[in-house]
Every structure is written in C-alpha cells, then in structure tokens.
C-alpha positions in Angstrom: 0.5 -20.9 7.5 0.6 -21.7 3.5 1.9 -18.9 1.2 2.9 -20.9 -1.5 0.5 -18.7 -3.8 2.4 -15.6 -2.8 5.7 -16.9 -3.1 5.0 -18.2 -6.6 3.9 -14.6 -7.3 5.5 -11.8 -4.8 4.8 -9.3 -6.9 1.1 -9.5 -6.1 -0.9 -9.0 -2.7 -2.3 -12.1 -1.2 -5.2 -12.7 1.2 -5.4 -15.9 3.3 -8.2 -16.3 5.8 -8.8 -19.3 8.4 -12.3 -20.5 8.5 -15.0 -18.7 10.8 -15.8 -21.0 13.6 -19.6 -21.7 14.4 -19.3 -20.0 17.8 -18.2 -16.3 16.0 -21.1 -16.2 13.7 -23.6 -16.5 16.7 -21.8 -14.6 19.6 -20.6 -11.1 19.6 -16.8 -10.9 18.8 -14.1 -9.1 19.4 -11.4 -8.1 16.7 -8.0 -6.8 16.5 -6.3 -5.4 13.8 -2.2 -4.3 13.6 0.6 -4.9 11.1 4.2 -6.2 10.6 6.8 -4.9 8.4 5.6 -1.0 8.1 9.0 0.2 8.4 11.6 -1.6 6.5 12.9 -0.9 3.0 12.7 -4.8 2.6 9.9 -7.1 2.0 6.0 -6.8 2.4 3.8 -5.5 4.7 1.4 -7.6 6.2 -1.8 -6.8 8.1 -3.8 -9.0 10.0 -6.9 -9.2 12.1 -7.4 -11.9 14.7 -10.9 -12.2 16.6 -12.6 -14.1 19.1 -16.2 -14.3 21.1 -16.0 -12.0 23.5 -17.0 -14.5 26.2 -13.4 -16.2 25.0 -11.1 -13.4 25.1 -9.5 -14.7 28.3 -9.0 -18.1 26.5 -7.1 -16.3 23.7 -4.9 -14.4 26.7 -4.4 -17.9 28.4 -2.5 -19.0 24.7 0.0 -16.3 25.6 -0.8 -13.5 23.3 1.5 -10.8 23.5 3.4 -8.1 22.3 5.0 -9.5 19.3 8.2 -7.7 20.0 8.6 -9.3 23.5 8.6 -12.6 21.5 11.4 -14.9 19.8 10.6 -16.1 16.3 10.1 -19.3 17.8 7.7 -18.3 20.5 5.6 -16.4 17.8 5.4 -19.5 15.8 4.4 -22.0 18.6 1.7 -18.9 19.6 0.5 -18.9 15.8 0.3 -22.6 16.0 -1.8 -22.6 19.1 -4.1 -20.0 17.6 -4.5 -22.1 14.4 -5.3 -25.3 16.4 -8.0 -23.3 18.6 -9.8 -22.6 15.4 -13.2 -23.7 17.5 -13.2 -20.2 18.5 -10.4 -18.3 17.2 -10.4 -16.7 13.5 -7.9 -14.6 11.8 -7.2 -13.2 8.4 -3.8 -11.4 6.7 -3.3 -9.5 3.6 0.6 -9.8 2.2 1.4 -6.4 0.7 4.1 -6.7 -2.0 6.8 -4.5 -1.9 6.0 -3.8 -5.6 2.7 -2.7 -4.6 3.8 -0.2 -2.1 6.5 1.4 -4.3 3.5 1.9 -7.4 1.3 3.4 -4.8 4.0 5.9 -3.4 5.0 6.7 -7.3 1.1 6.8 -8.6 -0.2 10.7 -9.5 -1.6 11.4 -7.3 0.3 9.9 -4.6 -1.1 7.0 -2.6 0.6 7.2 0.8 1.3 4.6 3.0 -1.1 5.4 5.4 -3.6 5.2 3.2 -2.5 1.9 1.8 -2.7 0.7 5.5 -5.9 2.1 6.1 -7.3 0.1 3.0 -5.6 -3.3 4.4 -7.2 -2.9 7.4 -10.8 -1.8 6.1 -10.6 -4.9 3.5 -9.9 -7.3 6.4 -12.6 -6.2 8.5 -14.9 -6.4 5.7 -14.1 -9.9 4.8 -14.5 -11.2 8.4 -17.9 -9.8 8.5 -18.9 -10.8 4.7 -17.7 -14.5 5.8 -20.2 -14.3 8.9 -18.4 -13.1 11.8 -20.4 -11.1 14.2 -17.9 -8.7 15.0 -19.2 -6.0 17.4 -16.1 -4.6 18.8 -12.8 -3.5 17.2 -9.5 -2.7 18.4 -6.8 -1.1 16.4 -3.1 -0.1 16.4 -3.4 3.4 14.6 -1.6 4.8 11.5 -1.7 8.4 11.4 -3.8 10.5 14.2 -5.8 8.0 15.9 -8.9 10.4 16.1 -9.0 10.9 12.7 -8.4 7.2 11.9 -11.2 6.3 14.3 -13.5 8.6 12.8 -13.2 7.1 9.5 -13.6 3.8 10.3 -16.5 4.5 12.4 -18.3 6.4 9.6 -17.5 3.1 7.2 -18.6 0.7 10.4 -21.3 2.6 11.7 -22.6 -0.4 13.9 -19.1 -1.2 15.3 -17.7 -0.2 18.4 -14.1 0.9 17.5 -11.3 2.0 19.4 -8.0 3.2 17.7 -5.1 3.8 20.0 -1.3 4.1 19.6 0.6 0.8 20.7 -2.4 -0.8 21.0 -0.6 -4.2 20.8 1.0 -3.5 23.8 -1.8 -1.4 25.7 -5.0 -3.7 25.3 -3.6 -7.2 26.5 -3.4 -5.2 30.2 -6.8 -4.5 29.7 -7.8 -8.0 29.0 -8.1 -7.6 25.2 -5.8 -10.3 23.6 -7.3 -10.2 19.9 -4.7 -7.2 18.9 -1.8 -9.0 20.0 -3.3 -12.3 18.7 -3.4 -10.3 15.4 0.4 -8.9 15.5 1.2 -12.7 15.6 -0.2 -13.7 12.9 1.2 -11.0 10.5 4.7 -11.1 11.9 4.5 -15.1 11.4 3.8 -14.3 7.9 6.3 -11.8 6.9 9.0 -14.0 8.4 7.7 -16.9 6.6 7.5 -14.8 3.2 11.1 -13.3 3.6 12.4 -16.9 4.5 10.8 -18.3 1.3 11.9 -15.3 -0.9 12.1 -16.2 -4.8 14.1 -13.8 -6.4 12.4 -13.6 -10.1 15.8 -11.5 -11.4 17.5 -14.5 -10.8 20.4 -13.0 -8.4 21.7 -14.8 -5.3 20.0 -12.6 -2.5 22.7 -13.7 0.4 21.9 -12.1 3.4 19.8 -8.9 4.0 19.7 -8.3 7.7 16.5 -7.0 9.4 15.3 -5.0 6.4 15.4 -1.7 8.1 17.2 1.3 6.4 19.5 1.5 9.6 20.8 -1.9 9.4 24.5 -2.1 8.2 23.6 -5.6 6.5 20.5 -4.1 4.9 22.7 -1.4 3.6 25.2 -3.7 1.9 22.4 -5.7 0.2 21.3 -2.8 -1.4 24.6 -1.8 -2.4 25.2 -5.2 -3.7 22.2 -5.8 -5.4 22.0 -2.6 -7.2 21.5 -2.8 -11.3 22.9 0.7 -12.4 20.1 0.6 -15.1 17.2 -1.4 -13.8 17.5 -0.5 -10.1 17.2 -3.0 -7.5 15.3 -6.4 -7.1 11.6 -6.8 -6.0 12.5 -7.4 -2.5 13.2 -3.7 -2.4 10.8 -0.7 -1.7 12.0 1.5 -4.4 9.9 4.5 -2.7 12.3 4.5 0.6 14.4 7.5 0.6 17.2 4.6 1.3 16.9 3.1 -1.9 16.1 6.7 -3.7 19.0 7.9 -2.4 21.3 4.9 -3.5 19.5 5.1 -6.9 20.7 8.7 -7.3 24.1 8.3 -6.5 25.1 5.1 -8.1 22.3 4.8 -10.9 22.8 5.7 -14.5 21.2 9.1 -15.2 18.0 9.0 -17.2 16.2 11.7 -18.8 12.6 11.1 -19.4 11.5 13.1 -22.5 7.9 12.9 -22.0 8.5 14.7 -18.5 10.5 17.5 -20.2 7.8 18.1 -22.6 5.1 18.0 -20.2 7.0 20.5 -18.6 7.7 22.9 -21.4 4.0 22.6 -22.5 2.9 23.5 -19.0 5.4 26.9 -19.2 4.2 27.8 -22.3 0.9 26.9 -22.9 -1.2 29.8 -24.8 -4.3 31.3 -24.0 -7.3 29.4 -25.7 -7.9 33.0 -26.9 -5.1 33.2 -29.1 -6.3 30.2 -31.1 -8.8 32.8 -32.8 -8.2 35.7 -34.8 -9.6 39.3 -33.4 -12.4 40.8 -36.0 -12.8 44.5 -36.6 -15.7 44.7 -34.4 -13.9 43.6 -31.6 -15.4 40.1 -31.6 -12.9 36.8 -32.6 -13.2 34.5 -35.5 -11.1 31.5 -36.6 -8.0 32.7 -38.1 -8.6 30.2 -41.1 -11.7 32.4 -41.8 -9.4 35.9 -41.5 -6.6 34.2 -43.5 -8.0 31.2 -45.7 -4.6 29.4 -44.6 -5.7 27.1 -41.7 -4.9 30.1 -39.3 -1.3 29.7 -39.4 -0.3 33.6 -40.7 -3.3 35.6 -38.5 -2.8 33.4 -35.6 0.7 32.7 -35.8 1.2 33.3 -31.8 -0.8 30.3 -31.3 1.6 27.6 -31.6 -0.3 24.2 -32.0 -0.1 21.7 -29.6 2.1 18.6 -30.5 -1.3 16.5 -30.0 -2.5 18.0 -33.4 0.3 18.4 -35.4 1.6 14.5 -34.4 -2.0 13.2 -36.0 -1.8 15.5 -38.7 -4.8 17.2 -37.6 -6.2 20.5 -39.1 -8.9 23.1 -37.9 -12.3 22.4 -39.7 -13.8 25.4 -41.3 -17.4 23.9 -41.6 -19.4 20.8 -40.6 
C-alpha cells in the first residue's frame, strides 16, 4: 500500500482507492465498512471499505478474511496482499484521518464529535465506490453509536441500498458468509500500521518507541510525558483532544490566559439591552441619545456602554442619512 502522499504531509487526510474491477461494475456487490485506530491517543484513524460481487463472497472468505484482532501483523499484511492480488473481483478504499484533523474537529465550535467524523468518512467511502462505478447493492457496517440511528441515517442517504448496521460486525458477519467486513478492517489496519511505521515528525524530534498508542499503555504514557513541550504541547502524532493528553497539558504545560475568551465572557455577562442605547422621550417613546443631548448620546445614555467593536474602530452614531 503506497502511503507516500500521507507520509509526506501527515497533517492532512488522505484517500487511497483501488481500481474498480470490471465484474463489480456489472454484478451486484456487497460492501463492508469498518475502521482501525478509533481509540488510541496516538496516530491516525483509518476507515476502510472492501467490496466484491455477491456471487464471489465465498471466494473472499477462502482468502482468509477474518477479524483483524485475531491476526498478527504479518498475517494481516499477507491477507492484504492476497486482496490486492485478486483485484479482478475485489475492490477496496481507505481514508487516513490524521490526528491533527481529529483534534481540530473536536475543538471546533460547535464541536464535531468523533462519531460524526466516523460517519462522514464511511459515507464518503461508500459514495466514492459508487461514483467510481461499483454496483453496490448491500452494505454491512460496524456501528459507531446506536446501530438503529446509524442505520436510519445511512438508509436515508442511500435509499436504494440494503444496509445493515451492527455491533462487532467484523466478528459477526464472517460466520454468516459476509467476508467484506473483515476484509475492509484488514485494509484499514494495514494502512494504519504502515502510517505509524513510516511516521515523520515535522517537529524534528526523535520519537523513539510509543507502544500501542492506547491511553492505558505505560509506554504510550511515557512517550507523551517525554515529548511534551510545555508551551506548544505535543507532536502532531498525538490527538490533543484525548483526555489523557489534556490532563498532561493541564498539569505540566505552561498556564495560558486567552484575552479574547475573557473579554468575550465579560461581554456576555454585561451585555446591555438594545433599548439602553436610546433615551426615553417625554411621551413614553424613545429617541437616539444624540438627539436628546447633542453629544453623541454619551450623557443621556450613560448606561449604554458602547461595545468595543465600535470604539476600536472609532465609529460614532449617525444622526441623519
């Protein structure tokens, strides 16, 4: 699997697609969707799909497609090579989602949850296969969040497809004769392993060993402690938005006070009513304070403190057009 594009710029996401086999353009195909690397605090999350004609699903099973967690790294590499070599009836696609992208999404306002990132990736990969010409009729998905809601969401987007969303799909469906799900997990897992093995630190640090990448791993925790910069935080390999990373930053990072946030909070608490910007007339109505006092409203509407947006730009109330 050629990940050179991602390895040279691991801040960005990357798609890699196989060619669509000719038989997959004419025969009804079954497609599986799953991911690798959802839980780790280090490295990318990779979503993958694998598809083949319904009539050839048993052939994919014969190749050895199985739950990737039961396979060694060498076995996964061998299985992916078999999938790649049988490109006359098997197609696949992956999206490598960078840790930087994940952190940025989770720190956005409003926040984009990891579930939403996962859903968007799965939807994009299914669309890419169909747009490329694959005749997808059945889709099996390992769930993210409540399976019923996820299935309803996908069914609304792809009303012509027969979609099944389930927990532990990579372990469940091979026993039911559906091998595209474990096939896609293998593609995703091999891509993640390859990306981590070739990881380039743009920060210029020596990464050393980082273990499994999961928050509970002692080697991973040591890596986080060792590579922390008290001002700039962690290298780009780390998902800043994970609670493990946030906790280390809070305890060992340099405290920072953000003026914009404080000012915004103060404005929110002390924001005057829009009616305070107008002076009350004798008859009970209101008029602009500048008309009453002739001084731009500063005396008659003293209670109406001007917003810094106007004062910073030297803007004054307009008396007439």
